[in-house]
C-alpha positions, 0 to 999 in steps of 0.5 A: 518462512513468514517473509517468505509469505509476506513476499510472495503476497506482495509478488502476487499482487504485483503480477496480478496487473500490468496496472501495477507497477510496485507494492510495499507493506510497511508498519503504520510508523514507516518500517519496511516489511516487505516489499516489491518496488522497482531496483533503485528505489529507495525502501526507507523513503517509501516507508518514511512518505507511507508513515508520513502520508496516513498519519495526515490522511487519518487525521484529515478524515477525522478532523473532517468527519469522514469516519475511520481512514479506509484508502489514501489515493494520491494522484500524480501526472505519472500515475497512482500512490493507494494506500489501503490499511492491512490490519491494525499496524501495517498499511499496504502501499501499492504504485499503479500506473496512470491509465490504471483500472482503479476499481481492479486494484482496490479489489485486489488490494482488497484481497492482499491486505486481508491475507496479510493481516493475517500473517502479521 
């Protein structure tokens, strides 16, 4: 039941805008909790990369006196990877298109992250 609810929130997030290509809820240690990833994308790899980015981002935020980490934004030539906290034990990872409207995605991610955190 809980897994179905997590999955539904991710599916709703992916459907909220055409700019979001994929999403996943990943524990802070890199374990996949739920995902709405494209077929052929390795969930284990996404989880491991998310954990590595989260660890480095958290350390950088603290070392550079930026306060607690809220979001990581990675921009590549073909789009964005966005990580946002979802409670204390998980992170919401979203893959977005190159020309995505980031403000709307941040808002949708915040709502989804809050809903996911209540279920964890």
